[in-house]
N, C-alpha and C positions, 0 to 999 in steps of 0.2 A: 066673607073670607075669615077663617079662624085666625086669631092672633098667634104669632110665632116669636120665639126668642132664641137667639144664638148663644150657645154656651161654649166656653173654652176653659179648660182646666187641666192640671196635671195630677196624676195619682200613680200609685204603684200597684202592680199585679204580681201575685205570687206565681212564679214559674213552676212548672211541674218538676223541675230539677231541684227546687227548694230555695231558689234565690229570687229576689224581687226585681222586677223590670220596670224602669220608669216609662210612663205612658203619657202621651199628650193627647187629650180627648177634645174633639170638636163636634158638638151635637146641636141639633135643631129641636127645640121643645115647642110642641103645639098644645094649645089650650082650647077649651070649649067656650061657649058664649058667657058662661059664668066665671071663666078664668081658671077652671079646673084643668090640670094637665091631663091630656088624654093620650099623647104619643111623643116619643123621643127617638130620633134617628141621628146617626153621626158616624165618625171614624175615630179609630185609635192608632196612634203612631208610636212605634218603639223609639224612645229617646236615648237608648243606651249609647249608640255611636256619637250622637250629637252632644250628650252629656260628657262623653270622653273628650271630644274636641274642645268643649267649653272648659273642661278642667285643665287640659293642656294649654289652652290659650290663657287661662287665668294664671297658670304656673309661669308661662312665658312672660306675661305682663309683670308678674311679681319679680321674675329674674331680671327683666329689663329695668325695673324700678330700682332693684338692689344694685345692679351694675351702674346705673346712672348715679345713684347715691355714692357709690364707691369712687366713680370717676370724678364727681364733684369734690369729694374729700381729697382725692389724689391731686387734683388741680389746685385745690386750696393749699395742700401741703407743699406742692411744687412751687406755688407762688410765694409762700412764706419762706421756703428754702432759698428761692431765687432772691427774694428781698434781703434775707440774711446774708446771702453770698455777696450781693451788691454792696450791702452795708459794710461787710468785711473788706471788700475790695477798696471801697472808698476810704475806709479807716486804715488801710495798710500803710506801713511806713515805706514800702517799696513802691516805686513808680510802676503802674500797670496800664498798658494801652493795647488796643487792637487795631491792626492795620489790614485793610482789605487787599484784594488781588491787584489793585492799581497802586498799591504802596501808600495809600492815604489813610489817615487816622479816622476811625469811626467811633472810637471810644477812648477816653483818657481819664485816669482818676486824679484826685486832688494831689496826691504825693508826686505824681509825674509832673503835674503843672508846676508845683513848688520847686521841684528838683531843677527844672529848666528855666525857672524865672517867669512863669506865666501865671495869670490870675483866673482865667475862665476858659472852660473847654472850647467855647466858640472861637477862641483865638487860634486853635489848632485843628479842630475837626475839619477835615477836607484838605489839610496840608499834608505833604509827603514827609516821610521819615527823614529825608535828606536835610530838613531844616535844622536838625540837631547835630550835624557833623560838618566839618570843613571838607573841601573837595578831596584831599588826599585820603581821609578816612572813609569817605563815601566810596571811593574807588576800591579801597581795601575790602570793605564790606561786600561790595558787589562781586569782586573777583575771588575772594577767599571764603567768605562766610555763606553767601547765598547758594553756591554749589553744594555745600555740606547740608544745608537745610533741604535742598531739593532731593538729596539722597536719603537722609535720615529723619527728616521732618522736624529736626531740633538742632539747636546749637547753644553752647554756653561758653562764655569767655569774657574778655575785656575789650573796651574800645575807649577812644578819646572823644568824649562828647563835648558839645558846645552849648553854653547857656544863651539865653536871650541877649545878654549884655556882651556876648563875644568871648567871655572867659571860658576856660576849659577845665575839665576834671576827668579823673579816671573812673570809667563807668563799668560796673559789673553787669553783664547783660545775659539774659536767658531768653531764647527765642523758640517758640513752639508753633508749628503749623497745624491747625485744627480744621478739618474739612467742614465746609459750609459756615465757618466762623471767620477764619482769617489767621493772620500771624499774631500770636499773643506775645507781647513784649513785657518782660519784667526786668526792672533795672534799679540800681542804687549807686550812690556816690561812695566809692571806696578809696578816695584820695588819702584820707587820714590813715586808713588801714594799711595802704601801700607804703606810706611814709613810715609807719610804725614797723612794718615788716622789713623795709629797707634798713631802718635803724637797728632792728634786732640782728639782721644779717651782718651789718657793719660791726655791731658790737661783738657778735660771735667771731667774725673774722679778726677783729682787733684782739679779742680774748685769746683766740688761737695763736695769733702772732705774738702776743705777750707771753703766752705759755711757752712758745718756741724760743722767744728771746730769753726768758728766765732759765729755760733748760740750757740754752747756749751759755748764759752767764754762769750758771752753776758749774758747767764744764770748764769754762774759761777761768772762773775764780778758783776752782780746784787746782788748775794748772798754775795760776798766779800765786797761790799760797804754797803749792808743793815746792816750787823752785826755791823761794827764800827759806822755807823750812828745811829743805835739804841742805842748803848752804849753812844755816845755823847749826843743824845737827852735825854736819861733817866738821865744821870749824871748831865747835865746842868740844867735839870728841878728840880732835887733834890737840887742842889746848889742854884737855884733861889728861890725855895719855902720854903726850910727848912734850909737855911744856918745858921740862928740864933740858931738852935737846934743841929747842928752837931759839934762834936769835931774837933779840928784841924787835927787830924790824918785822920778822915773820909773825911774831905774836901780835904786833900791832896790826899787821895786815889781816889776820884772822878776826881780830876784834872789830876792825872796820867793816869786814864782810858781814859779820853778825849784826852790827849796828845798822848797816845799809839795808839788810834784809828785814830787820825789825821795822825800820822806817817805811819800807815798801809796803809791808802788811798793814801798818797803821794808816798809811795814806789810802790803801784800798778800802779798809773798813770805814774811814772817814768819808770816802766817796759814797759808799752804800748808805751810810747814815744820812748824809746830806740829801741824797735823792729821796730817801724815805721821808725825811722831815719836810721837804718841799712838796711832796705829793699829798701830805696831810695838812698842808698850809701851816706848818710850825717852824719854818725856817726864819730865824731872827733877821730883822732888818733894822740896823741902827746907823742912819746916815750922819756924817759929819763932814766938815770942810776939809778937802784934801787938794793939795797941789798935784795934779795928775802927771805933770811933766817929771817932777822928782820921783813920784811914786813909780812910774813906768821905768825910769832910769835905774832905780834900785833893783826892781824885779829882773830886768835884763841882766844886770851885773851878777845877781845871784844865780840865775839859770846858766849864764855863760860859764860860771865856775864849775858847773856839773857836766859840761861837755867840752871836749877838745876836738871833736870831729866836725863841729858846725860853728859857724860864726853868726852872731846875732847883731844886726844893725838897727839902731833906734833913731828915728827922726821925728822931731817935734816941729811942726811948721805952722805958720799962720794961715788964715783963710785964703789969702791971695797967692799963696805959694811963692812968695818972693824969697830972696836969699837970706832973710832975717830969720834966725831961729826963734821958735816960740819959747820964751823964757819961763812962763808960768801959765797954768790953766787951772783955776780953782773951781771945783764942783762939789756938790753935796752928794756923797755916796757912802755906802757901807764898805769900810776898808777890807774886811774879811772876804766879802763877796766879790769885790773888785779884783782882789788878788786871785781869787778862783778863776775869774774870767780870763785875765791876762796870762796867768800861769798855765792853765789848761790849753789855751790856744797856742802858746809858744811851745809847750811840751809836745803837743800833737804835731806841730810843724817840724820839730826836730825828729820825732819818731818816724814820720813818713817821708822824710827827705834823706836821700842817700848821703853817705859820709862826704864831707867837703862842700856840701851845699850851703847856700846863704839863706838866712831867715831875716825878714824885715818886719819891724814894728813901726807903724806910722801913727802919729797922734796929731789931730787937727781940731780946729774949732770952726764950727759952722753954725751961725746964728746962736741959738741958745743951747747948742749941743756940743758934746765932745765926741769926736769920731775916732775910733781905733780901727786900724787895719793890720792884720797879721798875714804876711805873704810868704809863701815858700815855693820852691821849684821841685816838689816831691812827686809822688806817684799819682796824685790827683784822685778825684772821687767820681765814680760812674754816675751818669745823669739819673738813672733809676734809683740810686741810693740817696740822692741829695735831699729828697723830700722827707726822708725818715731819719736823717742824721741826728736830730735832736731828741729822738725817742730813747728812753732808757734801755740799756743793754744792746742797742743796735750797733752793728759794725758793718762797714761797707764790704762788698763782696770781693774786693781786690786786695785786702790787707794781708792775705797769705798767713805766714807764720809770725807776723809782727804781733807782739804781745799787747793786750789791752782788754778792758772789760766792757767798753761801750757806754761808760758812764760820764766820761769827761765832757762831751758836748751837751749831754742832757743837763749836767750841772751848770754849764755856761749859760744855756738857754734860760734856766730857772732863775739864775742870778741876774741876767739881763732883764727878765720880766719884772722882777722885784724893783728894779730901778726905773720901771716904765719905759724901757728902751726896746730896741729891736736889733736883730742880728740877721745877716744875710751871708750867703756863700756863693762864690763864683769859682768854678773848677773845671779843669780839662785834664783828661787822662794823660799821665806821663809828662805833664807840662806845669803842674803845680796848682795850688789852691790859695784863694784869698778870702779870709773871713772879715766882714765889716760889722762893727758894733757901734751903734749910735746910742749914747747915753745923755739924757737931758742934764743940763748943769744943775738943775734942781729936780728931785724925784716927782714933784707935783706938776711938772711941765709935760704936756702930751703933744705929739706931733700928728699932723694930718697924714693919712696914707700916701697922698700924692707927694708931700714933702719928703717923707721917709723913702719912697721909691726913688726920687731924684737923688737923694744922698747916697743910697745904696749903689746906684749905677754909676755915680760919679766917683 
């Protein structure tokens, strides 16, 4: 049998239309005994369609490889982004946590742990959000906040949160429901900010009140100055134009009116300057030994000379309230400031007591203190006004047309403070008012709040 060889190869044939066709050839080569080829037979297969499929497959493989490379890059980028995001969340100053549909924590960052007084996530993972709130606040969150989240998928506001040690703080809380993730909670402690805001609001309210008080003072002061100026103007005009026709008594009467009006304006200016010096801590304080019994007696006599419609009674009594008068009570005080205290309180009592009413000044000694009480049976002070009585320019709402600037009691309070003393008031509408002043016998003596309270109510 002659040897045969199978041949397989590819080649291209020129098509009659001028293009080449890929051909797959499979042939059987026969040789003679000497090995000389004597015959070849086989088949040719057009590979055009197969080559097209091979090209498409190669292109598809290339596309898959490119897509796979892109996917790997995107996964890497997403992983890096997620890592950066988690790092940012962990580094955030805000507390961030995620709660699942059962209300249990599945993630909590470092700031959240620190905010509530915990050290490691394992202490809270699996715990419910209720651990951070007292029962009343839990009930409010469930009844008021959760329905809103159910409708809008988010809520932002404030809550009263509880730390691990049981202390509470004002929590600014942002809640967002994310599908397939859970409830994302972002929170921070805003207690200091709230206190600052409250302080600002109080300051603004106080400034508004002071502005109104100053406006009222300007209006009142204008009236207070206008009246004496009118008197001075009219009396001086009369003296200038009709002096030759006036009797000596009438001339003296006009001169006295002028002098009285001048004194009134001087006193008003002194009050304004005194309050201003006190507010800038420039009010002089020069204590000396004073017999307060004689001092009070002299002031009462001076003021009694200025009024005929009221009677002032002065009582100096010992601590045990026996029938023996207190003959002397030596204390260290500033004479000028002590005169301001007693004079202003007695003048107020006279001003707000109807004609014929009695005014009482009591002086007592209790322990290391001198206690002064000024009592009247006048119009009284409304309860709502009593807390603001000692503010500059403030006047009670029931003073009506009674003249005044609202500086007298402010001056009294500042003078009492400089003596390291205290002042209190007890009043009832249409039944009268009692001011109690407690002055240490020496300015460097201080009293406990409990002792002061006992002396004020007694």
